[in-house]
N, C-alpha and C positions, 0 to 999 in steps of 0.2 A: 460934564453933567454929574459925574460921580463926586467930583470935588465940591460942587454946589450942595449935593445931598449930604456930604459929611459936615459941611459948615452949618447947614440949616436944620439938620435933624439930630436928635440926641440918641435914639436907639435904633437897632437894626430894623424893627418893624416899620418905623417912620422912613428910613432910608429906602426900604423896599417899595413902600407906597409912593414915595417921591419919584423913584426911578420908573416905576410902572406908569404913572401919569405922564411923565415926560416922553417915554417911548410910545405910548398910545397917541399922544398929541403929534409927535414928530413923524412917526412911521405908520400910523393907523393900525387898526386891528385890535386884538385883545391880547396884550402882552401879560405875562405872569412873571413875577420876580421873587427870588429867594435870596436873602442876605443873611450871612452868619459866619461864625468862626469854626463850627464843627457840625457838618451834616453830610449825609449821603443822598444820592439821587440816582434815579434811573428814568430817563425821559426819552420819548420818541417824538420830538417836536418837528415842525416844519422849518422854523428858524430858531437859532440857538446862539447865545453869547455867554461865555463863562470867563471871568477874570478874578484875580486875587490882588488886593492892594493892602499891604501892611496887616496881614493875617485876617483880613475880612474878605470872604469870597462872595461873589455876586453871580447869580444865574438869571438870565433873562431869556424867555422862550415864548413861542406861540405855535 
């Protein structure tokens, strides 16, 4: 899914939108997504995914 986002999207905002739509469709609910190279966060989500690929970090949560 992330590989598709990198190929189809040019900027981090587009990658975040792509990932959010895919997670909403596949897992239901209202997912939120943050994509970037340098950011901080403090979350108290029910479900949470965080990973980094080639200096790009992704947080998906609901």
